[in-house]
N, C-alpha and C positions, 0 to 999 in steps of 0.2 A: 608647662612648668608652673607649680603652685605659687601663689602670692604669699607674702608674709602672714596675712590673715589666715589663709588656708593652712599653711604650715603650723601656725600656732594652734589651730583647732584640731590638729592631729596629735597634739601633745608634745611635739618636737620643739626644742629650743634652737632657733637658727643662729647662724654666725652673726647676723645683724643684731639680734637680741642680745647675744653675749657681749658684743661690742658696746651697745648702749648700757648694759648692766654695769660694765666696768667704768664707763665714763660717769654715770649717774650715781654709782655706788648703791644700786638697787638690785635686789635678788632677781636673777634671770627668770626663775619660775614665776615670780609675781608678774614680771613684765609679760611673759608668755600668756598668762591668764588674762591680764588686762587687754592685751592685743586681741586675744581670742574673743573677748566680750565686746570689742569695738570701742573700748574706753581709752585706748592708746593707739597711736599710729607711728609708723617709721617710714616716712616718705623716702623712697629709694628706688628709682628707676634702675632696672637691671643693667642698662647700658652705662649709666652714670657710676654705678658701683664698680664697673670694670675699669674706670679711669681714676678719678680723684675724690670721689665722694666718701666722706666720713659719716656714717649713719647717725641720725639724731632721733631721739624719742620725744613725742609730744603727747602729753596727758597729765592728769592731776597727780600722778605718783612721782613726776619729775619736776625739776625746776621749770618755771615759766619761761617759755622761749620767746624770742623777739625776731620779727621779720623786718627787713628793709626793702622798700620799693625803690627801684631805679628804672631808667628807661628813657629813650629818646622821645621827641615829639616832632610834629610836622614843622615846628618853628626852629628847633635846635636838634641836630643829629650828629653824634660823634661817638664811634665805638670806643675811642681812647678815653673820652670823658666818662663814659659809663663804666669802663674798667676802673678808672680812678675813683669813682663814687663807690663801686663795689668794694675796692680795697679799703677805702675809708671806713665803710660800714663794718667790714670784717675786723679791722684793726681795733675797734672798740667793742667787739663781742657780738655782732649780729649772728643769730643762729640759723638764719635762712635769708635767701635773696629772691625777690620777685622781679622779673623783667617785664615792665609794662610798656615797652616801646610801641610807638605808633608812627614813627617816622624813620626814613632811611631804609637800608637793607635789613629787614627784620631777621631773616635767616642767618645772615652773617653776624649780626650783633649777638644773637642768641648763641651761636656756635662759639664765638670767641669768649663770651662771658662764661659759658659752661666749662670751657677748657681750663679756666682759672678759678672755678668755684668749688671749694671742698665741702660746702654745706648744701642742704636741700634747696632746690632751685624750682621756682614756680613761674607760671605764666597765666594769662587770661586769653585763651585761644581766639575768642571772638574779635580781639583787636586785629589779628592778622586776617581773619575771615573777611573783614570789610575792606582790606587793603586793595585799592584799585577798582572797587565796585561800589555801587550804591547799596544802602541797607536793604532796600526792597528786592535786590537781585540775589540775596543770599539764598542758597538752597542746601538741602541736607547733604548732598554729595560733596559740596565745597567744604562744609563744616567738618565732615568726617575725614576728608583729605588733609586738611590743615592739622587736625588733632593727631592723625597718624604720623604726619611729618614731624611735628614737635616731639611726639613720643619717641620717634626714632633718633632724635638729637640728644635725648637723655633727660628731658624735663621730669622732675620728681613729683610735682603736684600741679593740678590744673584748677583754676577757679572756673566753675561751670554754673551759669545762672539758669538752672533748670527749674527753679521754684517760682519764677515770675510767670503766673498764668493769666490768660486772657480775661478770665472772670474776676481777677483781682484788680484790674485797672480802674474799675468804677469806685474802688475804695480809696483812690488817691485824691478824690475831690475834697477840697478844703485844706490840703497840705500847704504849708508855707513854702517849702523848698522843692516839692514835687519829687521826681526821681533824680538823685544825684549820682547814682552808679552809672558809669558809662555803659557797661554791659547791659544793665537793666533798661536804660533808656533806649538803646539800640534795639533790644528785643521787643520792647513795648511798641516802638515805631513799626517794626516788622509785622507784629501781630495785627495792629490796626490796619495796615495797608492790605494785608492778605486775608484779613478776617479769619485767621487760623490760630491754632494753639501754638505755644512756644515750641519751636523745633527741637530744642534741647530736651524738653520734656517728652516729646513724641518719640525721639530716637534714643532715649536714655539707656535702654538695654544694649543698643549698638555701642554706645559710649563705654559702657561697662566692659564689653568684650575687648575693646582696644586697650582700655586702661588695665585690665587684669593681665593681658598679654605681656605688658611691660612692668607690671606692678606699680602703676602710678596711683597716687593717692588723690581722691576727690577732695577738693575744697569747695563745698557747695556754697555758691555765692549768694549774698543777700542783696539782690537787685533793688529791693525796696528799703534799704537801710535808711534811717532818718538822717537828713542833711541839715537839720535844725532841731534844737531841743524841743521846739513846739510840736514837732512831728513824732517824737519818740513814743514807742510802744503803742502805736496806733493800729487800727484794724488791718491796714495793708501789710505792715511789718509782721504782725502775728499770723495773718493768713498765709504769707509766704513761708514763715517758719514752720507751720504745720505741714506744708508741702515738702519742705526740706526733711522733716521727720520721716515722712513716707519714703522719700528718696534715699535717705540714709539706710533704712532697712532693706530696700531693694538692691542697693549697691553692695551691701555687706553679704546679702544672700548670693550675689554673683562673685563673691570672693574679693571685692574691692575694699581697700581701706578708705575711711571717710572722716573728714573733719568738717565742721559747719561754721560758716562765717556769720558774724553778727555786727551790730551797730557800732559806730556811727556817732551821732550826736545824741547824748542821753543826759538829762539832769542827774546829779549825783544820787539823789534819793531814789531813782528808778533803776540804778545799775544792778543792785542785788536781785531784784525781781527779774530783770532781763536774763541774768545768769541762771537763775533757778528755773525759769520757764523753759529755757533752751535745754537744760539738762533733762527736764521732764519730757518734753516733746521729742527730743532726739536721742533718747536712751543713753545719755551721758557720753555721746560722741564728743571728742575734743572740740572746744569752742575757740574760734579764732576771731578776735575783735579788732576793729579799727579805733583805737583810743580806749574807750569812748571819750569824746570831747564833752566836757561838762558845762560849757558855756559857748556862746557864739560870738562874743565881743572881743576876741583877742587875736585878730590877724597879726602875724609876725611873732606871736608867742604861743601858737597852737600846739607846739611840742610840749608846753607846760600844761595846758588844759587837758591834753590827751594823757599826759603822765598822771595827773590827778585821777582821771577816770580809769586809767589802766591799772592803778594800784588797787582800786576797789574791784575791778573786774577780775584781776588775778586772785584777790582774796576770796571772792565769792563763787568762782567757777570757771573762769577762762584758763586755757592752757597755753595760749599763743597770742601774743600782742603784736599787731602791726604798728610800726612806728608812724609818727607824724612829725614832719619837719617844721621849722619856723616859717617856711614858705608855703605851707598848706593854704589853699584858697587864693594864693597870690601869684604863683609861678612855678616853673620847673626848678627843683632844688639843685644846688651845686654840691661839691664834695664836703664843704664845710657845713652846709645845711644837713646833709646826710649824717655826718658825724654827730652833730648836735641832737638830731632826732633819735639816733640809736642810743646815745648816752642817756637821754631823758627817759626813754622807754625801758632801758636796762635797769635804771633806778626804780621805775614803777614795778617791773617784774620782780626784782629782788625784794622790794618792800612788801609786795603781795605774798611772796614766799615766806618771809619772816612773819607776817601777820597771820597766816594760816598754820603756822607752826611746822612747816616742812622740816623734816629732820636734817640738821646740819646747816640750815639756811643762815642762821645768825652767827655761825662760828667765825666767819670772816670779819663781821662787825666787831666781835669781841677781840680778835687779834689786833685790828686797827686801833680800837679804843685803848688796849693795853700799851701799844706803841705810842699813842698820843699822850697817855698819862705819864709815860717814862721819858717823854721828849726824845724818843727814838725816831728821828725824822726819816731815816732810811727805810725802816719797816713801815712807818706810817704811810709814806708815799707809795711803797710797793703794794700795799694792800688796797689802795684806793681803786675805784672803778676806772678812773681815767688818769693813770700816773703821769702821763705827758703833761696834761693841763695842770695837775696839782703841783708837779715839780716846777713848772714855769712860774706859777704864782708864788711858790715858796722862795725861789731864787730871787724874784723881784722884791719880795718882802725882806729878805736877808740883806739886800743891797741898801735898803732904807735904814736898817739898824747897824750897818757896818760890820756884820758878821763875816769873818774870814772865810769859813767853809759852811755851806748850808747845813751839812749834817751835824755841825758842832753847835748850832744856835740853841740857846736854852730859853728863848722867848721869841715872839714875833712882833710885827709892827702894829698889830691890832690894839694890844694893851700896853706894850712896852715892858721893860724889865720889872719895874716896881709893882705894876698892876697885874702881872701874869699869874692867873690862878693856878695854871698847870705847874709853873715853876715853884710857886709857893707850896702847893700840895706836895711836890717832890721834897722840898725842904722839911715839911712837917713830918712826912714818913721817915726821912732819915733821922730827924731829931727823936722821933718816937722810938725808933729802933735802938738808938744810942742810950736812951734812958731805960729801956727794958732790962730788968734784972737778969733775965735769961741770957742777955748778951754780954753781961759783965764777966 
């Protein structure tokens, strides 16, 4: 059965393309052309489509998408908690979910999450490959077996760290943070122990065969992503990126959809270059970035540092932003952390869409601004990114000023009645209309 990429290259518009076209308000033929060229992906495992998946498009012709990472650890493992975190992410607009579980029953966790996940769902298969075994004991048969099992559960995209090559390891000397990617570090350890090439690179064609069978999208992982701004855009990162460019072409030739992962920690002034060099090397395959975080000094606030970088990334070339929570670098996030991370990253994605002039991106901003100017609190709150939080804050403010009903308030507690510029502007407009001869 042909993949979405193969269908598009025959000139046919698939049902999935039609669905995305309606959601995004983008011409279906344009989507087919971009999908055929490898500039758009629609991660949609055939098995997930048969249950509850609503296909989503990732690429520069669409709104910038946001992914939320969830998952258990060896310290804390509860399927119920992970479901709660997933629901929190979806409630504030996450466009995709990744299960990065490393503790508990991984198969059961993935099965139950997928059963309730209507958006594209991703994993990092090597996390399960090392379950119950030492890194040195990993072999190709085990890797392929795990990937086939997860494919059969309905996973829509896999992070595969196939670009971390043995000859690249010498380029890490002098790095401040070394390898911060778990997958990248595990593979580096395996290569050093066996004095062999990356097994994912060696068996890449076999991976393509499995993924094309289920139409799973590659998310080519950046195992050498910088984990400190001092390491950004170094030789190791760019060497891996060049390998990812090669693998992008190989996977597409085998009929597989591909997106490419990127940094990481990057100073603000280097973000545009990072986006542009990826587009050049990887032939405009959709770029999926973590942040990027623009400074290293904000533990507890890294959802903000990531949102700053994410806005620039979305402006200059990224199609997909992986969220960062306030607990990044500190611990496993809970549902509140997940929610905060998604909201911050959705703001970044939307701000990037507005900045690059994406058609229709600023319409919601205009509607909210009109409602704000008219003191129409109901519409003001409804148009907000997080109505639940906005409404809670507004109700609290109305209590301070003694307003009977929040929707009837004509000023807030920030300025008070006499100082409220919005209220004064409304009075000015009404006075101007009453003095206009045309209204007499």
